[in-house]
N, C-alpha and C positions, 0 to 999 in steps of 0.2 A: 504493500500500500504506500509506504513512504516514498518509493522511487517516483511514483506519479505526482505525489504532492511536492517532492523535491524539484521535479521538472517545472511545475507550476510556479514555485517560489523563485527559481532561477530566472524564469521568463519575466516575472514581475520585477525582480531586482534589476534585470538588464534594461527594462523599460524606464525604471527610475533613473538609471545611469544615463541613458540616451536622452532623457528629457532634462538632464542637468540638475536633477533634484536630489541626487544621492548625497547623504550627509556623512562626512568624515570627521573624526574626532582629532583635535590637535592636543597632543599630550604635553601637559605642563609639569615641570619638575621643580617647582618652588611653591611657596605660598601664593594665593591669589592676591593681586595687588595692581598698582598702576604700572609697574614693570614686572614682567614674569620671565622665568627661564624655561626654555623649551627642551625637549628630549635630546636635541643635538648639541645642547650647551649654549646655543645662542640666546640672546635676550630680545624682548620685544615690549613695546608699550601697548598696554591693553585698553582699548577703547570699545570693547564689546561685552563687558561684564555688567551685571546688575548691582555692582558694588558702589552704590551711589554715595554713601557716607564714608567709604574707604575703611570699613571696619572688619573686613574679612580676615585681615591678619593683625587685628588689634591685640597687643600684648595683654591688655587688661581683660579682654574677653577670653583669651586663651587661658590666663591664670584663673579666671572665675570658673571655667569649664573644668580645669584640673582640680581645683579646690572642691567643687561639688562632687566630682567623680570619686575623690578620696574619701568623702564622708557619706555619699548616697549610692555609690556603686556605679557600675557600667550600664546596666539595662534593667528593665522592670519585669520582663518575661510574663507580662500580663496586660490585659486591657484595663482601662481605668476603673470600671465598676466592680471588678473582682478584687484584685489587690495591686493595681497599677497606679494608684494616686499617692504621691508624696507631697510633703509640704511645699516643695519648690514648684510643683505644678500649680497648686492652688495660689501661691504667691504670684506666679507669673500671670495667671489669669486675672488677678486683681490689678497687676501693673498695666496690662493691656487695657483693661477697662478704664483705669485712671487716665491713661494717655489719650484715649479716644473719647473720654467723657461719656461712657456708656454704663449700663447697669450691671452687665455680667458678660463673661467670656467663656468660650469652650475651645480647647486646644485640639489640633489635628496633626497628623504626620506631615501634611503639606497643605497649602492653600488649594491645590487641585482637589484634595479630599474635602476640604471645607465647602468649596463650591459644588462638588459632586454630591454632598450629603445634606445640603440645606433645603432643597425644594420639596423632595418627596415626603419628608416627615410633616411638612406644614401645609401643603396644598393638595387638592384632589381635582377630579374632572369637573367639579363645580366652579373652579377658580381660573384665573388668567395670569400668565406670566408675560410681561411686555419687555422685550430684551433689545438692547442696542445691537445693530447689525455687526459692529466690530468688537463685540465682547469676546473675552478670552475663551479658548477651547474648553476650559474646565467648566465655565458657565454653560456653554452650549451642551456639553455632556450631561451636566446636572439637570438641565431643563428636560433633556430627552428621557431621563430616568423618572420623570414626574408625569402624571396623567393630566395635568392642567392644560387648558387651552393656551396655545402659543401665538403670540404676536411679535412681529419684529419691525422696528422702525429704523430709518436711515440714520447713520452715525451723527449723533448730537443734533438731529433735526427735530426741533420742538413742534413744528407743524405736523410732521409725520407721527410724532409721539402722541400728540393730541388726537389725531385721527384714530390711532390704536385704542386710546383710552375711551373714546366715544363708542367704538365698536365693542369694547369689553364691558360695557355697563350692565349687560345681562348676567355676567358672571357674579358669583357670590363675593369673592375677594379678588383684588387686583394687586399685583406688585410690579413696580418698574425696576429693572435690573440694568446696571451700567458699570463699566470699568470707570475708575476715577481718572486714570491716565491711560490712554490707548497706546499699546506698546509699539505699534508700527509707525504711528505719526507723531506721538509725543503730545497730542492735544489733550486738554483737560475737559471732562464732561461738565456742562453748564449746570451745576447742581442747584443753584438758586432757582433757575427756571424749571428744572425737573421737579423740585419740591413744590413750587407754585402749582404746577399742573397736577401733581399728586394730590394736593389739598383740594383743588377744584373738582377733581373727578374721584375723590375718595379712594386713593390707592396707597399702598405701602411703598417704601423706597429701600432698595438695597444697592450698595456700591462695593466693588472690589478695589481695595486700596493698595494692591500689591506694588504698583509702580508709582503711586502717589504718596504713600506714607513715608515720612522721612525726607520728602522731596518738596512738595508744594505746600503753600500756606506760609504765613509769616514766620512760624517756628518749625515748619515741616510736618505738622500734624495731619496733613492730607486735605482732601477737598472739603471736609466738614469745617476745618479751620479757614481755608481759603475763602469760602463763601459764607462763613458764619452761619452754618446750618447744622451744627452738631445735633440738636434735639429734633431735627426734622428728618433725620435718616434713621430708619428702623433697624437695619441690618448692615453690618460691615464685615467683609472678609479681608484677610490679609496674610502676609507671610513673614517669617523670620529669615527667608532665603534671599532677600535683595538688600535694601538699605539697612535692614536690622541685623547685620552681621554676616549674612550670606550663607548660613548653614542650612538646616532643615527645620520644618515646623510651620504650621499654619494655624489660623484661628478664625472663629466667627465671634463677633462681639456686637451687642445690641440690647434690645429690650429683655428684661428678666425672664418673662414667660416664654419668649421665643427660645432663649438659650436653654431653659429648663426642658422644653419639649425636645430639642435636639439631643440633649443628654439621654433622653428616654428612647429616641427612635432613629437617630442619625446613624446609618449603617457603617460608614467609614470610622466613626468614633467608637461604636460598640464592638466592632470586629477587627480593630487594628491595635497593635501594641502602643502603649504610652510613649510619649517623647522620652528619649534617654535623659537621665538626670543632668548630665553635663550640658545638654542643650537648654534645658530649663534654667539651670544655674547661670549660664552665660546670657540667656535672654533677660533674666532679672538684672544682671549687671548692666546690660545694654540700656534698659529703661532708666536705670539710675544715672548713667552717663548723659542721656538725653535730657533728663530733668536738671542736671547740674550746669549744662552749657549748650548753647545753640551755635557754637563756633563752627562745627563741621558743616552744618546746614548753610551757614552764611558763606563759607568758602565754596560750597557746591554752587550756590546761586551766582557768585562772582565768576566761577570757572565757566558756567554755562553761558553767561552773558558775554564773557570775553571770547569764547570759542565761536559762538553764533555771530557776533559782530565782525570778527576777523574773517570768517568764512563768507559772509555776505559781501564784505568789502572786496574780497578776492573774486567775486563774481559767481559764486555757487548759488544754486537754487535750493533754499532750505525752507521746509514747511514751518509755519509759525509754531512755537513751542513755549509752554509754561513749565515744562518738566526738565528732567536731565537727559531726555532723548531728543537727539537732533537728526532728522531725516534729510539727508543730502540727496536730492532728487536727480536721478539719471534717466529714468523712464524706460530705458532699453535693458532687457534682462541679461543678454550676453555681456553687455557693457558693464553692468553691475558686478558680474563675476570677475571680469578682467580687471576692473578697478580694485576690487578687494584683494585680488592676487598680487597686483602691483604694489599696493600698500603694504602687504605682508613682506614683500621683498625689501621695502624701505624700513622694515622693523616696526610697523604699526599694525596691530590687529583691529580690523573692523569687519563687519559682516554685510554682504550684499543680500538683499531680499527682493524677490520677484514672484510673479504669479506661480502657484496659487496662494502663496502666503499673503501677498498684497494683490489688488486688482491688476488685471492685464494692462500693460502700458504705464504702470506706476512703480517700476523698479527703482530701488534706492539703496544707498549705503546708510545703515543705521549706526549712529555714533552715540555711545553712552558715556556721559561725563561723570567723573567721580570727584569727591572732595580730596581724594588722595593725589590727584594729578597736580603736579607743580606747573608753574608758569612756563618753565623750560620745556616740560613734556608737552604742554598744550601747543607751544610754538613749533616743536618738532613735528607734531601731528599736522598742524596747519600747513607748514612748509611742505610736508610730504603730499598732502592733498593738492596743493598748488602745483607741485612738480608733476604728479600723476595726472592731474586734471589737464594740464597743458599737453602732456604726451598723448593723451587719449582724446584731445580736442573737445574737452568738456567746457573749458573756459578759454 
């Protein structure tokens, strides 16, 4: 039997290669950071990590992880409700709630699990989920696992959202679901207008803060802070895997009764191991650091503004951004691949994205800025962009 299945898989893999969609992994032999060491011993500047606050190699987080592991062990060997809940898990949930100004929090192994496990326990075929067209794959998968009626509105298009809300008025409950920052374009969801429509049409609001937490808002507390709508958002999901240290772990935070129901019925929570103690301990230390100082967020904002302004000055087409994601538009898919490869030869890691990850004809280089990047490193990346851009007739 396997020989036939093997032939099928080989055929599909060859198609992926022929279409230029085959993903290869680049091996790093150092800690994650603004500069990384590759398996051949060479060094490169990293402009494609989600390490927005530059905390992936933080000595303070590393020490906190070691300290917790020495007192709480390596793993829990249990789900939370049997014997997998330690004091550090409870304390971390309280820290997340405090940070986002919410009533309660539930931890998951990843935000993919948080998004995958949030809809089915709360909504039935009597209800409606109204989702932004550019929401993350984990939200799409979570919606598919739920029997609620599905509506989709064009990215950040409030007229289209209102159309969906009007159509959904016959359903029992309605929830609007959006990313806080959309990972391909770097644009921020207009949460103030979303919340206004939710109140007008009696809908709940959920936002995935994965790319916005630690990044947007006066102190980096996400779209709730940016639009001063903390108490108008019912559910937030997020991750410890991006700005918040870059390890693993996700969470859902929001109204007390919602979180309580998720503890009873959310399958990824009920049937997955607890977060390792060292992750919980480092997470606690992270939120202490964010409470103590806003310096890293301030540096991130300065770095983003510097990079964006210099790139626009050089003649590149960059989508408007309020986040740490800068989309350098090239439009042509093969060109985006050649551009990323040429940048790698210059010692700068960036990623080219093209259809089907982004719409056809919208290929781009996605650049992700970090607080860890120095001015010299930013200048090196900009100079490399200009050099490659001229070589490939982009500018």
